[in-house]
C-alpha positions in Angstrom: 0.0 0.0 0.0 1.4 3.4 -0.9 0.6 6.8 0.6 0.0 9.7 -1.8 1.0 12.9 -0.1 -2.0 15.0 -1.2 -3.6 18.1 0.2 -6.9 17.1 -1.3 -7.2 14.1 1.0 -9.4 14.7 4.1 -8.2 13.2 7.3 -10.4 11.9 10.1 -9.3 14.9 12.2 -10.5 17.2 9.4 -13.9 15.4 9.4 -14.5 15.8 13.1 -13.3 19.4 13.0 -15.9 20.0 10.2 -18.5 18.3 12.3 -17.8 20.6 15.1 -18.2 23.6 12.8 -21.5 22.2 11.6 -22.8 21.8 15.2 -22.0 25.4 16.1 -22.4 27.8 13.1 -20.1 30.8 13.4 -21.5 34.3 12.9 -19.3 36.7 11.0 -19.8 40.4 10.5 -19.7 40.1 6.7 -18.4 38.3 3.7 -14.9 36.8 4.0 -13.1 36.1 0.8 -10.4 33.4 1.0 -7.9 31.6 -1.2 -5.4 28.8 -1.0 -1.8 28.8 -2.0 -0.2 25.4 -2.4 -2.7 22.6 -1.9 -0.4 20.0 -0.4 -0.9 19.6 3.4 -3.8 19.8 5.8 -6.0 21.9 3.5 -9.0 19.9 4.6 -8.9 21.8 7.9 -9.9 24.9 5.8 -12.0 23.3 3.1 -14.2 21.0 5.1 -15.7 23.6 7.5 -16.7 25.9 4.6 -20.0 24.0 4.1 -21.1 25.4 7.5 -19.7 28.9 6.9 -22.0 30.6 4.3 -20.3 34.0 4.8 -16.9 32.5 3.9 -16.3 32.3 0.1 -13.4 30.4 -1.5 -12.7 32.5 -4.6 -9.3 31.3 -5.8 -6.5 28.8 -5.5 -2.9 28.8 -6.6 -0.5 25.9 -7.1 2.3 24.8 -9.3 -0.2 22.3 -10.7 -3.4 23.8 -11.9 -5.0 20.3 -12.0 -4.1 19.7 -8.3 -5.5 23.1 -7.3 -8.8 22.5 -9.3 -9.2 19.0 -7.7 -8.6 20.3 -4.2 -11.2 23.1 -4.4 -13.8 21.4 -6.6 -16.2 20.5 -3.8 -15.8 23.8 -2.0 -16.3 26.0 -5.1 -16.0 24.5 -8.6 -15.9 28.0 -10.0 -12.9 29.2 -8.0 -10.3 30.8 -10.2 -7.1 28.8 -10.6 -3.6 30.2 -10.8 -0.2 28.6 -11.2 1.6 31.7 -9.9 0.4 32.9 -6.5 1.8 36.4 -7.0 -0.5 36.8 -10.0 -3.4 35.7 -7.8 -2.4 38.2 -5.1 -2.3 41.0 -7.7 -5.7 40.2 -9.2 -7.8 39.0 -6.3 -9.3 41.0 -3.4 -8.7 38.6 -0.4 -9.3 38.7 3.3 -7.6 35.5 4.3 -5.3 32.9 2.7 -4.6 29.3 3.6 -1.0 28.3 2.7 0.3 24.7 2.2 2.9 23.6 -0.4 6.5 22.6 0.3 8.3 23.6 3.5 11.0 25.4 1.7 8.7 27.8 -0.2 6.4 28.5 2.8 8.1 31.4 4.5 8.4 33.5 1.4 4.7 32.8 0.6 3.6 33.7 4.1 5.6 36.9 4.0 4.2 37.9 0.6 0.6 37.6 2.0 1.4 39.4 5.3 3.0 42.3 3.5 -0.3 42.7 1.6 -2.1 42.8 5.0 -4.0 39.6 4.4 -4.7 37.2 7.3 -2.9 33.8 7.0 -3.5 30.2 8.1 -0.3 28.4 7.2 1.0 24.8 7.2 3.7 23.8 9.6 6.5 24.6 10.2 6.3 28.2 9.2 9.7 28.0 7.7 12.7 25.7 7.7 15.1 28.0 9.6 14.8 30.3 12.6 15.5 33.3 10.5 12.3 32.5 8.4 10.2 32.5 11.5 11.9 35.7 12.8 11.0 37.5 9.6 7.4 36.3 9.8 7.1 37.3 13.4 8.3 40.8 12.6 5.9 41.1 9.6 2.9 40.1 11.7 3.7 42.8 14.1 4.5 45.4 11.5 1.4 44.8 9.4 -1.1 44.3 12.1 -2.5 41.1 10.6 -3.4 37.8 12.1 -1.6 34.5 11.7 -2.4 30.9 12.6 -0.7 27.6 11.8 -2.2 24.2 11.0 -1.8 22.3 14.3 -5.3 20.7 14.3 -4.6 17.8 16.7 -5.1 20.0 19.8 -8.6 20.6 18.7 -9.5 16.8 18.6 -11.5 15.1 21.4 -8.7 12.7 22.7 -6.2 15.5 23.3 -8.8 17.9 24.7 -9.7 15.1 27.1 -6.1 14.6 28.2 -5.8 18.4 28.9 -9.0 18.3 31.0 -7.7 15.3 33.0 -4.6 17.4 33.8 -6.5 20.5 34.6 -8.8 18.6 37.0 -5.6 17.4 38.8 -6.5 13.7 38.3 -2.9 12.7 37.7 -1.2 15.3 39.8 1.8 17.2 38.5 3.0 15.8 35.1 6.5 14.5 35.6 7.0 12.4 32.4 5.7 12.3 28.9 6.1 9.8 26.1 5.0 10.7 22.6 5.1 8.8 19.3 4.4 9.5 15.7 4.8 6.5 13.3 3.8 6.9 9.7 3.8 4.9 6.5 6.4 6.2 4.1 4.4 5.6 0.9 5.2 7.9 -2.0 6.7 11.2 -1.1 7.2 14.3 -3.3 10.7 15.3 -4.3 10.8 18.3 -2.1 10.7 16.1 1.0 13.9 14.3 -0.1 16.1 17.4 0.0 17.0 19.1 3.3 17.0 22.5 1.6 13.3 22.2 0.7 12.2 19.9 3.6 14.0 21.1 6.7 13.9 17.8 8.5 11.5 15.3 10.0 11.7 16.8 13.5 10.2 20.2 12.4 7.9 18.7 9.9 6.0 16.1 12.0 7.5 16.6 15.5 5.9 20.0 15.7 2.5 18.3 16.1 3.6 16.4 19.2 5.6 19.3 20.6 2.4 21.3 20.6 0.4 18.5 22.1 2.8 17.8 24.9 2.7 21.5 25.9 -1.0 21.8 25.4 -2.1 18.7 27.4 0.5 18.8 30.2 0.6 22.5 30.7 4.4 22.1 31.1 7.1 23.8 29.2 10.0 22.1 27.3 13.2 23.8 28.2 16.1 21.6 26.9 16.5 19.1 24.1 18.9 16.4 23.0 18.2 14.4 19.8 19.3 11.8 17.3 18.0 11.5 13.7 18.9 9.3 10.8 17.8 7.6 7.6 18.0 3.8 7.8 17.5 2.0 4.4 15.3 3.6 1.7 18.1 5.3 -0.2 15.5 6.8 -2.5 14.5 9.2 0.3 18.0 10.9 0.2 18.1 13.6 2.9 14.8 12.7 4.6 15.2 11.2 8.1 13.0 8.2 8.8 13.9 7.7 12.5 14.3 10.4 15.1 14.2 10.5 18.9 14.3 13.6 21.2 14.7 13.8 25.0 13.3 17.0 26.5 13.7 18.4 30.0 10.6 20.0 31.4 10.4 23.2 33.3 9.7 21.3 36.6 12.6 19.0 36.2 10.5 16.2 34.5 11.3 14.4 31.3 9.6 14.0 27.9 10.5 11.8 25.0 9.4 12.0 21.4 10.1 9.1 19.0 9.1 9.3 15.3 9.5 7.1 12.3 8.4 6.5 8.7 8.6 2.7 9.2 5.0 1.8 9.6 4.2 -1.1 7.3 1.9 -0.7 4.4 -0.2 -3.5 5.8 -1.1 -1.5 8.9 -4.8 -0.5 9.1 -4.1 3.2 9.4 -1.6 5.6 7.9 -0.3 6.8 11.3 0.1 5.6 14.9 0.1 8.6 17.2 0.5 8.1 21.0 0.8 10.3 24.0 1.3 9.2 27.6 1.3 11.6 30.5 2.6 10.3 33.8 1.9 12.4 36.9 2.5 12.3 40.6 -0.9 10.7 41.1 -1.6 8.7 38.0 -1.2 8.1 34.3 -3.3 9.3 31.3 -2.7 8.0 27.8 -4.0 8.1 24.3 -3.6 5.6 21.5 -5.9 5.2 18.6 -6.1 1.5 19.3 -7.2 1.8 22.9 -8.6 5.4 23.1 -8.0 7.6 26.1 -7.3 5.6 29.3 -6.8 6.8 32.9 -5.2 5.1 35.9 -5.0 6.8 39.3 -4.6 5.7 42.9 -8.2 6.6 43.5 -9.9 4.5 40.7 -9.4 1.4 38.7 -8.0 1.7 35.2 -10.7 2.9 32.8 -11.2 4.0 29.3 -12.6 7.6 29.0 -15.6 7.4 26.6 -17.2 10.7 27.3 -14.9 12.9 25.3 -15.1 16.7 24.8 -16.7 17.7 21.4 -14.4 18.2 18.5 -13.4 21.7 17.6 -12.1 23.4 14.4 -8.9 25.3 14.2 -10.1 27.2 11.2 -13.4 28.2 12.8 -11.6 29.1 16.0 -9.2 31.4 14.0 -12.1 33.1 12.1 -13.8 33.7 15.4 -10.7 35.3 16.8 -10.1 37.5 13.7 -13.6 38.8 13.2 -15.3 38.4 16.6 -12.4 39.2 19.0 -12.3 35.8 20.7 -9.0 34.7 22.2 -7.7 31.9 19.9 -7.2 28.4 21.3 -3.9 28.4 19.4 -2.1 31.6 20.3 0.8 33.3 18.5 2.9 32.5 21.5 2.1 28.8 21.0 3.0 29.0 17.4 6.3 30.8 17.9 7.2 28.4 20.7 6.4 25.2 18.8 8.6 26.3 15.9 11.4 27.3 18.2 11.3 24.0 20.1 11.5 22.0 16.9 14.5 24.0 15.6 16.2 23.5 18.9 15.6 19.7 18.8 16.9 19.5 15.2 19.9 21.6 16.2 20.6 19.2 19.1 20.7 16.3 16.6 23.0 18.1 14.2 25.4 19.3 17.0 25.2 16.1 19.1 24.7 18.2 22.2 22.1 19.4 24.7 20.4 22.6 23.4 18.6 25.0 25.7 15.2 26.2 24.4 
């Protein structure tokens, strides 16, 4: 079984996010015109909720492949104008907000082009492949007074919302250790992922999801990192690492580990196997797709948590923050920090040393 890296594919998380949007329609003060640039990535997080957002109109999309752009937006708006040069689209279209996917290496320049035109942005992750990229984006957001979010949708899904609630209620005490995993099928990967100059590394690319989730669920900060990364076998992948491991020190002296691989067999029932375990001074809470959310404390028998919080939508939440003044669930500080932690973890692997974050 091969995996096609396609922005048009809609993940299960995208579906539940869209369901949340349908359950609670968002009221906006007027028409919001949006477009996409680069349709590889989590574009379903933007496209799927549109059916419950009548005031949001997808008017255009730009991608190196006109066919890919047309396919990606066909259900949302078959009449959306298609461009192969996003600069031409920015010149011709009057836009309020842009969703940005595409390759990692192109992302920072694209984000900056939109911010400089004072258009709000929801971008794929990471924002860029080097610290300097994110520094320029950070300065542009402040200078132009526009809003920015990043596609970290997992913190909006029921299992991780449940883990955060367990910690907030004090059921496992103070979190002292975390163990996180991301294991994916390799499948077929685009050429840009095979070159460090356009990919930036596996740690920033997929590690950023779990870095965000560890901070979000535990309410602890990651302050030091030491990492290893490598490619074992699969010479066709060139610069792309298929195994990584990072050890973090927490702000309270605790420890977190993050292991990632692209070694999941094609025969596996799902593309990915994400796991997050939080061990606290009074218990353990854990999520695996195979077992769900489980909780073990000194006050109760081990049990599976079946009454999960409702799914939320990153895109709907961002719109609500931009146009209705709501504090976003994913803040700019969260975004800057997640990028910085991943750069530090990658640097630790490259330097073979402990890096303070």
